[in-house]
Biopython code that builds the backbone (N, CA, C, O; Angstrom):
import numpy as np
from Bio.PDB.StructureBuilder import StructureBuilder

atoms = [
    (1, "MET", "N", (-11.917, 36.479, -26.273)),
    (1, "MET", "CA", (-12.699, 35.402, -25.712)),
    (1, "MET", "C", (-11.804, 34.198, -25.394)),
    (1, "MET", "O", (-12.038, 33.490, -24.414)),
    (2, "GLU", "N", (-10.777, 33.969, -26.227)),
    (2, "GLU", "CA", (-9.882, 32.837, -25.979)),
    (2, "GLU", "C", (-9.107, 33.031, -24.679)),
    (2, "GLU", "O", (-8.911, 32.078, -23.925)),
    (3, "LYS", "N", (-8.667, 34.257, -24.414)),
    (3, "LYS", "CA", (-7.933, 34.522, -23.172)),
    (3, "LYS", "C", (-8.831, 34.335, -21.958)),
    (3, "LYS", "O", (-8.390, 33.818, -20.932)),
    (4, "LEU", "N", (-10.072, 34.748, -22.068)),
    (4, "LEU", "CA", (-11.025, 34.568, -20.976)),
    (4, "LEU", "C", (-11.258, 33.082, -20.709)),
    (4, "LEU", "O", (-11.303, 32.668, -19.550)),
    (5, "MET", "N", (-11.406, 32.279, -21.753)),
    (5, "MET", "CA", (-11.603, 30.847, -21.585)),
    (5, "MET", "C", (-10.358, 30.193, -20.982)),
    (5, "MET", "O", (-10.473, 29.268, -20.178)),
    (6, "TYR", "N", (-9.179, 30.665, -21.363)),
    (6, "TYR", "CA", (-7.925, 30.154, -20.808)),
    (6, "TYR", "C", (-7.854, 30.432, -19.306)),
    (6, "TYR", "O", (-7.497, 29.548, -18.527)),
    (7, "VAL", "N", (-8.192, 31.654, -18.902)),
    (7, "VAL", "CA", (-8.174, 32.023, -17.487)),
    (7, "VAL", "C", (-9.221, 31.221, -16.718)),
    (7, "VAL", "O", (-8.954, 30.771, -15.604)),
    (8, "CYS", "N", (-10.402, 31.036, -17.293)),
    (8, "CYS", "CA", (-11.441, 30.246, -16.633)),
    (8, "CYS", "C", (-10.989, 28.800, -16.452)),
    (8, "CYS", "O", (-11.310, 28.173, -15.442)),
    (9, "GLY", "N", (-10.254, 28.272, -17.413)),
    (9, "GLY", "CA", (-9.716, 26.923, -17.293)),
    (9, "GLY", "C", (-8.728, 26.813, -16.149)),
    (9, "GLY", "O", (-8.738, 25.830, -15.408)),
    (10, "ILE", "N", (-7.871, 27.818, -15.999)),
    (10, "ILE", "CA", (-6.897, 27.820, -14.912)),
    (10, "ILE", "C", (-7.607, 27.888, -13.563)),
    (10, "ILE", "O", (-7.253, 27.157, -12.637)),
    (11, "VAL", "N", (-8.598, 28.753, -13.450)),
    (11, "VAL", "CA", (-9.345, 28.868, -12.193)),
    (11, "VAL", "C", (-10.074, 27.559, -11.885)),
    (11, "VAL", "O", (-10.143, 27.136, -10.730)),
    (12, "GLY", "N", (-10.612, 26.928, -12.916)),
    (12, "GLY", "CA", (-11.290, 25.646, -12.723)),
    (12, "GLY", "C", (-10.338, 24.566, -12.231)),
    (12, "GLY", "O", (-10.688, 23.794, -11.339)),
    (13, "LEU", "N", (-9.146, 24.504, -12.800)),
    (13, "LEU", "CA", (-8.165, 23.512, -12.352)),
    (13, "LEU", "C", (-7.701, 23.787, -10.928)),
    (13, "LEU", "O", (-7.466, 22.848, -10.167)),
    (14, "MET", "N", (-7.569, 25.035, -10.563)),
    (14, "MET", "CA", (-7.201, 25.368, -9.181)),
    (14, "MET", "C", (-8.309, 24.939, -8.224)),
    (14, "MET", "O", (-8.029, 24.463, -7.124)),
    (15, "SER", "N", (-9.546, 25.101, -8.630)),
    (15, "SER", "CA", (-10.669, 24.680, -7.785)),
    (15, "SER", "C", (-10.679, 23.170, -7.601)),
    (15, "SER", "O", (-10.905, 22.677, -6.496)),
    (16, "VAL", "N", (-10.436, 22.438, -8.678)),
    (16, "VAL", "CA", (-10.389, 20.981, -8.584)),
    (16, "VAL", "C", (-9.229, 20.552, -7.690)),
    (16, "VAL", "O", (-9.378, 19.621, -6.899)),
    (17, "GLY", "N", (-8.092, 21.204, -7.797)),
    (17, "GLY", "CA", (-6.960, 20.896, -6.931)),
    (17, "GLY", "C", (-7.275, 21.138, -5.461)),
    (17, "GLY", "O", (-6.885, 20.353, -4.596)),
    (18, "GLY", "N", (-7.976, 22.221, -5.186)),
    (18, "GLY", "CA", (-8.389, 22.496, -3.808)),
    (18, "GLY", "C", (-9.388, 21.475, -3.300)),
    (18, "GLY", "O", (-9.355, 21.104, -2.126)),
    (19, "MET", "N", (-10.275, 21.016, -4.172)),
    (19, "MET", "CA", (-11.247, 20.000, -3.765)),
    (19, "MET", "C", (-10.558, 18.676, -3.469)),
    (19, "MET", "O", (-10.963, 17.961, -2.553)),
    (20, "ILE", "N", (-9.520, 18.341, -4.235)),
    (20, "ILE", "CA", (-8.784, 17.105, -3.986)),
    (20, "ILE", "C", (-8.191, 17.135, -2.587)),
    (20, "ILE", "O", (-8.283, 16.158, -1.845)),
    (21, "ALA", "N", (-7.584, 18.254, -2.233)),
    (21, "ALA", "CA", (-6.909, 18.362, -0.936)),
    (21, "ALA", "C", (-7.895, 18.323, 0.232)),
    (21, "ALA", "O", (-7.538, 17.869, 1.319)),
    (22, "THR", "N", (-9.117, 18.784, 0.028)),
    (22, "THR", "CA", (-10.057, 18.839, 1.148)),
    (22, "THR", "C", (-11.011, 17.655, 1.210)),
    (22, "THR", "O", (-11.436, 17.274, 2.301)),
    (23, "LEU", "N", (-11.359, 17.064, 0.077)),
    (23, "LEU", "CA", (-12.380, 16.017, 0.072)),
    (23, "LEU", "C", (-11.813, 14.603, 0.142)),
    (23, "LEU", "O", (-12.501, 13.691, 0.601)),
    (24, "ILE", "N", (-10.581, 14.402, -0.299)),
    (24, "ILE", "CA", (-9.989, 13.066, -0.269)),
    (24, "ILE", "C", (-9.029, 13.035, 0.909)),
    (24, "ILE", "O", (-7.980, 13.679, 0.883)),
    (25, "GLY", "N", (-9.387, 12.291, 1.930)),
    (25, "GLY", "CA", (-8.571, 12.240, 3.134)),
    (25, "GLY", "C", (-7.828, 10.923, 3.240)),
    (25, "GLY", "O", (-8.262, 10.025, 3.963)),
    (26, "ALA", "N", (-6.723, 10.793, 2.537)),
    (26, "ALA", "CA", (-5.930, 9.568, 2.598)),
    (26, "ALA", "C", (-4.655, 9.856, 3.388)),
    (26, "ALA", "O", (-3.909, 10.780, 3.066)),
    (27, "THR", "N", (-4.420, 9.061, 4.413)),
    (27, "THR", "CA", (-3.211, 9.203, 5.224)),
    (27, "THR", "C", (-2.603, 7.827, 5.424)),
    (27, "THR", "O", (-3.235, 6.810, 5.137)),
    (28, "THR", "N", (-1.396, 7.800, 5.909)),
    (28, "THR", "CA", (-0.736, 6.538, 6.215)),
    (28, "THR", "C", (-0.436, 6.455, 7.709)),
    (28, "THR", "O", (0.067, 7.414, 8.294)),
    (29, "PRO", "N", (-0.740, 5.318, 8.327)),
    (29, "PRO", "CA", (-0.478, 5.182, 9.761)),
    (29, "PRO", "C", (0.926, 4.641, 10.057)),
    (29, "PRO", "O", (1.228, 4.323, 11.208)),
    (30, "LEU", "N", (1.785, 4.533, 9.043)),
    (30, "LEU", "CA", (3.101, 3.923, 9.238)),
    (30, "LEU", "C", (3.982, 4.769, 10.144)),
    (30, "LEU", "O", (4.080, 5.987, 9.992)),
    (31, "GLN", "N", (4.626, 4.080, 11.102)),
    (31, "GLN", "CA", (5.566, 4.719, 12.015)),
    (31, "GLN", "C", (6.732, 3.764, 12.224)),
    (31, "GLN", "O", (6.567, 2.545, 12.173)),
    (32, "PHE", "N", (7.896, 4.322, 12.455)),
    (32, "PHE", "CA", (9.074, 3.516, 12.728)),
    (32, "PHE", "C", (9.678, 3.923, 14.061)),
    (32, "PHE", "O", (9.553, 5.072, 14.485)),
    (33, "ALA", "N", (10.318, 2.994, 14.703)),
    (33, "ALA", "CA", (11.032, 3.225, 15.968)),
    (33, "ALA", "C", (10.102, 3.777, 17.049)),
    (33, "ALA", "O", (10.368, 4.829, 17.631)),
    (34, "ASP", "N", (9.022, 3.067, 17.307)),
    (34, "ASP", "CA", (8.069, 3.426, 18.367)),
    (34, "ASP", "C", (7.510, 4.838, 18.235)),
    (34, "ASP", "O", (7.362, 5.540, 19.235)),
    (35, "GLY", "N", (7.204, 5.252, 17.031)),
    (35, "GLY", "CA", (6.567, 6.544, 16.814)),
    (35, "GLY", "C", (7.503, 7.720, 16.694)),
    (35, "GLY", "O", (7.043, 8.858, 16.589)),
    (36, "THR", "N", (8.812, 7.485, 16.707)),
    (36, "THR", "CA", (9.734, 8.617, 16.585)),
    (36, "THR", "C", (9.830, 9.109, 15.145)),
    (36, "THR", "O", (10.092, 10.289, 14.913)),
    (37, "VAL", "N", (9.621, 8.221, 14.175)),
    (37, "VAL", "CA", (9.623, 8.598, 12.761)),
    (37, "VAL", "C", (8.237, 8.294, 12.209)),
    (37, "VAL", "O", (7.882, 7.132, 12.016)),
    (38, "VAL", "N", (7.466, 9.324, 11.959)),
    (38, "VAL", "CA", (6.103, 9.179, 11.443)),
    (38, "VAL", "C", (6.125, 9.528, 9.958)),
    (38, "VAL", "O", (6.434, 10.658, 9.581)),
    (39, "ILE", "N", (5.796, 8.552, 9.125)),
    (39, "ILE", "CA", (5.865, 8.735, 7.675)),
    (39, "ILE", "C", (4.924, 9.847, 7.208)),
    (39, "ILE", "O", (5.281, 10.624, 6.322)),
    (40, "GLN", "N", (3.726, 9.931, 7.794)),
    (40, "GLN", "CA", (2.763, 10.957, 7.376)),
    (40, "GLN", "C", (3.322, 12.359, 7.616)),
    (40, "GLN", "O", (3.103, 13.250, 6.796)),
    (41, "ASP", "N", (4.032, 12.572, 8.716)),
    (41, "ASP", "CA", (4.622, 13.888, 8.975)),
    (41, "ASP", "C", (5.685, 14.232, 7.941)),
    (41, "ASP", "O", (5.795, 15.385, 7.522)),
    (42, "ILE", "N", (6.464, 13.246, 7.530)),
    (42, "ILE", "CA", (7.492, 13.482, 6.510)),
    (42, "ILE", "C", (6.838, 13.840, 5.186)),
    (42, "ILE", "O", (7.268, 14.780, 4.517)),
    (43, "LEU", "N", (5.796, 13.095, 4.796)),
    (43, "LEU", "CA", (5.101, 13.392, 3.540)),
    (43, "LEU", "C", (4.436, 14.764, 3.578)),
    (43, "LEU", "O", (4.471, 15.502, 2.593)),
    (44, "ASP", "N", (3.830, 15.106, 4.715)),
    (44, "ASP", "CA", (3.169, 16.416, 4.833)),
    (44, "ASP", "C", (4.179, 17.553, 4.804)),
    (44, "ASP", "O", (3.860, 18.648, 4.340)),
    (45, "SER", "N", (5.394, 17.313, 5.293)),
    (45, "SER", "CA", (6.404, 18.373, 5.242)),
    (45, "SER", "C", (6.881, 18.604, 3.809)),
    (45, "SER", "O", (7.235, 19.728, 3.451)),
    (46, "MET", "N", (6.896, 17.548, 2.979)),
    (46, "MET", "CA", (7.283, 17.716, 1.579)),
    (46, "MET", "C", (6.165, 18.372, 0.779)),
    (46, "MET", "O", (6.389, 19.337, 0.048)),
    (47, "MET", "N", (4.950, 17.829, 0.930)),
    (47, "MET", "CA", (3.794, 18.359, 0.207)),
    (47, "MET", "C", (2.537, 17.865, 0.896)),
    (47, "MET", "O", (2.269, 16.663, 0.885)),
    (48, "PRO", "N", (1.753, 18.761, 1.498)),
    (48, "PRO", "CA", (0.522, 18.323, 2.174)),
    (48, "PRO", "C", (-0.429, 17.626, 1.196)),
    (48, "PRO", "O", (-0.555, 18.025, 0.038)),
    (49, "GLN", "N", (-1.084, 16.592, 1.683)),
    (49, "GLN", "CA", (-2.058, 15.812, 0.914)),
    (49, "GLN", "C", (-1.438, 15.145, -0.319)),
    (49, "GLN", "O", (-2.091, 15.027, -1.356)),
    (50, "MET", "N", (-0.183, 14.710, -0.207)),
    (50, "MET", "CA", (0.507, 14.060, -1.320)),
    (50, "MET", "C", (-0.162, 12.737, -1.690)),
    (50, "MET", "O", (-0.258, 12.412, -2.874)),
    (51, "ILE", "N", (-0.616, 11.983, -0.720)),
    (51, "ILE", "CA", (-1.248, 10.693, -0.989)),
    (51, "ILE", "C", (-2.572, 10.899, -1.724)),
    (51, "ILE", "O", (-2.897, 10.146, -2.642)),
    (52, "SER", "N", (-3.322, 11.899, -1.330)),
    (52, "SER", "CA", (-4.591, 12.198, -2.007)),
    (52, "SER", "C", (-4.355, 12.566, -3.462)),
    (52, "SER", "O", (-5.086, 12.128, -4.350)),
    (53, "LEU", "N", (-3.340, 13.367, -3.698)),
    (53, "LEU", "CA", (-3.007, 13.752, -5.070)),
    (53, "LEU", "C", (-2.561, 12.541, -5.873)),
    (53, "LEU", "O", (-2.916, 12.406, -7.045)),
    (54, "GLY", "N", (-1.790, 11.663, -5.254)),
    (54, "GLY", "CA", (-1.343, 10.460, -5.945)),
    (54, "GLY", "C", (-2.496, 9.542, -6.328)),
    (54, "GLY", "O", (-2.524, 8.997, -7.431)),
    (55, "LEU", "N", (-3.446, 9.372, -5.413)),
    (55, "LEU", "CA", (-4.619, 8.542, -5.711)),
    (55, "LEU", "C", (-5.469, 9.149, -6.829)),
    (55, "LEU", "O", (-5.979, 8.432, -7.690)),
    (56, "THR", "N", (-5.614, 10.455, -6.809)),
    (56, "THR", "CA", (-6.356, 11.131, -7.869)),
    (56, "THR", "C", (-5.621, 11.000, -9.202)),
    (56, "THR", "O", (-6.242, 10.774, -10.241)),
    (57, "GLY", "N", (-4.306, 11.142, -9.166)),
    (57, "GLY", "CA", (-3.508, 10.968, -10.384)),
    (57, "GLY", "C", (-3.603, 9.553, -10.936)),
    (57, "GLY", "O", (-3.642, 9.357, -12.150)),
    (58, "LEU", "N", (-3.639, 8.563, -10.041)),
    (58, "LEU", "CA", (-3.793, 7.169, -10.469)),
    (58, "LEU", "C", (-5.126, 6.967, -11.185)),
    (58, "LEU", "O", (-5.173, 6.345, -12.246)),
    (59, "MET", "N", (-6.193, 7.484, -10.616)),
    (59, "MET", "CA", (-7.507, 7.342, -11.257)),
    (59, "MET", "C", (-7.550, 8.070, -12.601)),
    (59, "MET", "O", (-8.137, 7.570, -13.560)),
    (60, "TYR", "N", (-6.931, 9.246, -12.670)),
    (60, "TYR", "CA", (-6.880, 9.993, -13.929)),
    (60, "TYR", "C", (-6.103, 9.204, -14.976)),
    (60, "TYR", "O", (-6.502, 9.145, -16.139)),
    (61, "TRP", "N", (-4.993, 8.597, -14.563)),
    (61, "TRP", "CA", (-4.184, 7.807, -15.487)),
    (61, "TRP", "C", (-4.978, 6.606, -15.999)),
    (61, "TRP", "O", (-4.906, 6.266, -17.180)),
    (62, "LEU", "N", (-5.732, 5.967, -15.111)),
    (62, "LEU", "CA", (-6.555, 4.830, -15.526)),
    (62, "LEU", "C", (-7.649, 5.264, -16.497)),
    (62, "LEU", "O", (-7.979, 4.532, -17.430)),
    (63, "ILE", "N", (-8.208, 6.443, -16.283)),
    (63, "ILE", "CA", (-9.218, 6.959, -17.220)),
    (63, "ILE", "C", (-8.586, 7.196, -18.585)),
    (63, "ILE", "O", (-9.188, 6.877, -19.611)),
    (64, "LYS", "N", (-7.367, 7.758, -18.606)),
    (64, "LYS", "CA", (-6.672, 8.009, -19.873)),
    (64, "LYS", "C", (-6.315, 6.708, -20.591)),
    (64, "LYS", "O", (-6.201, 6.686, -21.817)),
    (65, "LYS", "N", (-6.137, 5.614, -19.826)),
    (65, "LYS", "CA", (-5.843, 4.303, -20.410)),
    (65, "LYS", "C", (-7.113, 3.574, -20.846)),
    (65, "LYS", "O", (-7.060, 2.400, -21.214)),
    (66, "ASN", "N", (-8.251, 4.264, -20.805)),
    (66, "ASN", "CA", (-9.556, 3.737, -21.224)),
    (66, "ASN", "C", (-9.997, 2.515, -20.422)),
    (66, "ASN", "O", (-10.557, 1.569, -20.976)),
    (67, "VAL", "N", (-9.740, 2.541, -19.115)),
    (67, "VAL", "CA", (-10.232, 1.493, -18.239)),
    (67, "VAL", "C", (-11.733, 1.706, -18.056)),
    (67, "VAL", "O", (-12.193, 2.838, -17.909)),
    (68, "ASN", "N", (-12.481, 0.628, -18.066)),
    (68, "ASN", "CA", (-13.932, 0.681, -17.940)),
    (68, "ASN", "C", (-14.329, 1.381, -16.631)),
    (68, "ASN", "O", (-13.702, 1.171, -15.593)),
    (69, "THR", "N", (-15.356, 2.199, -16.691)),
    (69, "THR", "CA", (-15.811, 2.948, -15.527)),
    (69, "THR", "C", (-16.251, 2.019, -14.393)),
    (69, "THR", "O", (-16.072, 2.345, -13.220)),
    (70, "GLY", "N", (-16.810, 0.897, -14.729)),
    (70, "GLY", "CA", (-17.192, -0.077, -13.701)),
    (70, "GLY", "C", (-15.987, -0.577, -12.927)),
    (70, "GLY", "O", (-16.047, -0.734, -11.707)),
    (71, "TRP", "N", (-14.886, -0.828, -13.636)),
    (71, "TRP", "CA", (-13.660, -1.253, -12.957)),
    (71, "TRP", "C", (-13.095, -0.151, -12.079)),
    (71, "TRP", "O", (-12.584, -0.420, -10.992)),
    (72, "LEU", "N", (-13.185, 1.077, -12.540)),
    (72, "LEU", "CA", (-12.718, 2.202, -11.719)),
    (72, "LEU", "C", (-13.518, 2.290, -10.423)),
    (72, "LEU", "O", (-12.960, 2.558, -9.358)),
    (73, "LEU", "N", (-14.809, 2.066, -10.516)),
    (73, "LEU", "CA", (-15.658, 2.081, -9.333)),
    (73, "LEU", "C", (-15.286, 0.950, -8.383)),
    (73, "LEU", "O", (-15.213, 1.153, -7.171)),
    (74, "VAL", "N", (-15.051, -0.243, -8.932)),
    (74, "VAL", "CA", (-14.649, -1.385, -8.105)),
    (74, "VAL", "C", (-13.302, -1.101, -7.440)),
    (74, "VAL", "O", (-13.126, -1.377, -6.253)),
    (75, "ILE", "N", (-12.359, -0.555, -8.195)),
    (75, "ILE", "CA", (-11.049, -0.215, -7.636)),
    (75, "ILE", "C", (-11.199, 0.786, -6.496)),
    (75, "ILE", "O", (-10.559, 0.644, -5.454)),
    (76, "ALA", "N", (-12.041, 1.795, -6.690)),
    (76, "ALA", "CA", (-12.228, 2.817, -5.656)),
    (76, "ALA", "C", (-12.875, 2.233, -4.399)),
    (76, "ALA", "O", (-12.459, 2.551, -3.285)),
    (77, "ILE", "N", (-13.881, 1.389, -4.569)),
    (77, "ILE", "CA", (-14.580, 0.824, -3.406)),
    (77, "ILE", "C", (-13.695, -0.164, -2.664)),
    (77, "ILE", "O", (-13.538, -0.069, -1.447)),
    (78, "VAL", "N", (-13.113, -1.118, -3.397)),
    (78, "VAL", "CA", (-12.272, -2.127, -2.750)),
    (78, "VAL", "C", (-11.027, -1.477, -2.156)),
    (78, "VAL", "O", (-10.612, -1.826, -1.051)),
    (79, "GLY", "N", (-10.430, -0.535, -2.884)),
    (79, "GLY", "CA", (-9.257, 0.167, -2.358)),
    (79, "GLY", "C", (-9.584, 0.961, -1.117)),
    (79, "GLY", "O", (-8.788, 0.983, -0.178)),
    (80, "GLY", "N", (-10.726, 1.610, -1.084)),
    (80, "GLY", "CA", (-11.135, 2.371, 0.092)),
    (80, "GLY", "C", (-11.356, 1.484, 1.295)),
    (80, "GLY", "O", (-10.959, 1.822, 2.410)),
    (81, "ILE", "N", (-11.993, 0.344, 1.067)),
    (81, "ILE", "CA", (-12.206, -0.596, 2.177)),
    (81, "ILE", "C", (-10.874, -1.149, 2.676)),
    (81, "ILE", "O", (-10.646, -1.246, 3.882)),
    (82, "ALA", "N", (-9.998, -1.509, 1.739)),
    (82, "ALA", "CA", (-8.695, -2.061, 2.119)),
    (82, "ALA", "C", (-7.859, -1.029, 2.878)),
    (82, "ALA", "O", (-7.237, -1.354, 3.890)),
    (83, "LEU", "N", (-7.845, 0.199, 2.395)),
    (83, "LEU", "CA", (-7.069, 1.235, 3.088)),
    (83, "LEU", "C", (-7.654, 1.554, 4.449)),
    (83, "LEU", "O", (-6.914, 1.850, 5.388)),
    (84, "SER", "N", (-8.973, 1.496, 4.570)),
    (84, "SER", "CA", (-9.595, 1.724, 5.879)),
    (84, "SER", "C", (-9.236, 0.602, 6.849)),
    (84, "SER", "O", (-8.973, 0.848, 8.026)),
    (85, "ALA", "N", (-9.227, -0.630, 6.345)),
    (85, "ALA", "CA", (-8.887, -1.761, 7.206)),
    (85, "ALA", "C", (-7.438, -1.664, 7.672)),
    (85, "ALA", "O", (-7.142, -1.950, 8.832)),
    (86, "VAL", "N", (-6.547, -1.270, 6.796)),
    (86, "VAL", "CA", (-5.141, -1.120, 7.167)),
    (86, "VAL", "C", (-4.991, -0.011, 8.190)),
    (86, "VAL", "O", (-4.214, -0.145, 9.136)),
    (87, "GLY", "N", (-5.718, 1.079, 8.019)),
    (87, "GLY", "CA", (-5.635, 2.195, 8.969)),
    (87, "GLY", "C", (-6.166, 1.830, 10.340)),
    (87, "GLY", "O", (-5.651, 2.309, 11.350)),
    (88, "ILE", "N", (-7.181, 0.996, 10.391)),
    (88, "ILE", "CA", (-7.766, 0.574, 11.666)),
    (88, "ILE", "C", (-6.852, -0.428, 12.362)),
    (88, "ILE", "O", (-6.673, -0.368, 13.578)),
    (89, "LEU", "N", (-6.278, -1.344, 11.597)),
    (89, "LEU", "CA", (-5.446, -2.395, 12.185)),
    (89, "LEU", "C", (-4.054, -1.904, 12.583)),
    (89, "LEU", "O", (-3.432, -2.471, 13.481)),
    (90, "ALA", "N", (-3.569, -0.871, 11.932)),
    (90, "ALA", "CA", (-2.204, -0.409, 12.210)),
    (90, "ALA", "C", (-2.113, 0.430, 13.461)),
    (90, "ALA", "O", (-1.028, 0.887, 13.820)),
]
sb = StructureBuilder()
sb.init_structure("model")
sb.init_model(0)
sb.init_chain("A")
sb.init_seg("    ")
for serial, (resi, resn, name, xyz) in enumerate(atoms, 1):
    if name == "N":
        sb.init_residue(resn, " ", resi, " ")
    sb.init_atom(name, np.array(xyz, "f"), 0.0, 1.0, " ", f" {name:<3s}", serial, name[0])
structure = sb.get_structure()
C-alpha cells in the first residue's frame, strides 16, 4: 500500500506540474535591439513556461514562510494587474 501511495503522489505532482504550464500564462514582452533578441524566446529555449514555474514557486515559498492567505491573494491580484499593465504598455 505504501508503494501505491508513493506512485499516486508522483502522478499527482506530475499533474500539478502540467496544470502550472497550461493554466498560468506569464510571459515577458522584453526585447532588445529592435526585436532581434527576444527574452521570451531565450527563456522558452531553456525551459518552456519558466516564468510560470517561478511564480508558482514564489507563492509556494511564501506559503511555507506562513504568510497570511489574505496577503497572498493581494499579492496575486496586484501582481497580476501590474504584470498585465507592463505587458500592454511594452
